[in-house]
N, CA, C and O atoms as a GROMACS GRO file, in nm:
protein
   68
    1PHE      N    1  -0.574   5.640   0.787
    1PHE     CA    2  -0.530   5.474   0.886
    1PHE      C    3  -0.500   5.368   0.845
    1PHE      O    4  -0.584   5.278   0.843
    2VAL      N    5  -0.373   5.348   0.803
    2VAL     CA    6  -0.377   5.202   0.737
    2VAL      C    7  -0.290   5.103   0.843
    2VAL      O    8  -0.173   5.119   0.880
    3PRO      N    9  -0.364   5.020   0.870
    3PRO     CA   10  -0.332   4.892   0.936
    3PRO      C   11  -0.181   4.846   0.878
    3PRO      O   12  -0.082   4.836   0.950
    4LEU      N   13  -0.183   4.823   0.749
    4LEU     CA   14  -0.077   4.750   0.701
    4LEU      C   15   0.093   4.842   0.697
    4LEU      O   16   0.206   4.799   0.723
    5LEU      N   17   0.058   4.948   0.663
    5LEU     CA   18   0.167   5.021   0.709
    5LEU      C   19   0.195   5.076   0.834
    5LEU      O   20   0.305   5.129   0.853
    6VAL      N   21   0.095   5.070   0.940
    6VAL     CA   22   0.120   5.066   1.075
    6VAL      C   23   0.213   4.957   1.112
    6VAL      O   24   0.318   4.990   1.169
    7SER      N   25   0.186   4.807   1.082
    7SER     CA   26   0.222   4.682   1.122
    7SER      C   27   0.363   4.671   1.043
    7SER      O   28   0.444   4.588   1.084
    8LYS      N   29   0.394   4.750   0.936
    8LYS     CA   30   0.517   4.734   0.876
    8LYS      C   31   0.598   4.854   0.995
    8LYS      O   32   0.680   4.814   1.078
    9LEU      N   33   0.574   4.939   0.988
    9LEU     CA   34   0.622   5.085   1.010
    9LEU      C   35   0.685   4.980   1.195
    9LEU      O   36   0.806   4.982   1.219
   10VAL      N   37   0.609   4.918   1.275
   10VAL     CA   38   0.602   4.874   1.416
   10VAL      C   39   0.719   4.753   1.354
   10VAL      O   40   0.822   4.736   1.419
   11CYS      N   41   0.698   4.681   1.241
   11CYS     CA   42   0.770   4.585   1.242
   11CYS      C   43   0.981   4.616   1.216
   11CYS      O   44   1.069   4.534   1.243
   12VAL      N   45   0.992   4.703   1.182
   12VAL     CA   46   1.075   4.802   1.152
   12VAL      C   47   1.129   4.881   1.252
   12VAL      O   48   1.252   4.874   1.254
   13VAL      N   49   1.068   4.971   1.354
   13VAL     CA   50   1.098   4.986   1.456
   13VAL      C   51   1.149   4.902   1.529
   13VAL      O   52   1.269   4.922   1.551
   14THR      N   53   1.081   4.769   1.601
   14THR     CA   54   1.124   4.725   1.663
   14THR      C   55   1.242   4.572   1.605
   14THR      O   56   1.292   4.475   1.661
   15LYS      N   57   1.242   4.615   1.500
   15LYS     CA   58   1.320   4.537   1.418
   15LYS      C   59   1.286   4.365   1.449
   15LYS      O   60   1.366   4.279   1.486
   16LYS      N   61   1.176   4.355   1.426
   16LYS     CA   62   1.094   4.244   1.434
   16LYS      C   63   1.054   4.171   1.296
   16LYS      O   64   0.956   4.100   1.316
   17CYS      N   65   1.086   4.168   1.196
   17CYS     CA   66   1.020   4.175   1.105
   17CYS      C   67   1.051   4.031   1.017
   17CYS      O   68   0.993   4.009   0.911
   0.00000   0.00000   0.00000
């Protein structure tokens, strides 16, 4: 589990970068 990776994924999926 990589929190940073998850955060980036959420960022891209929700388009809130």
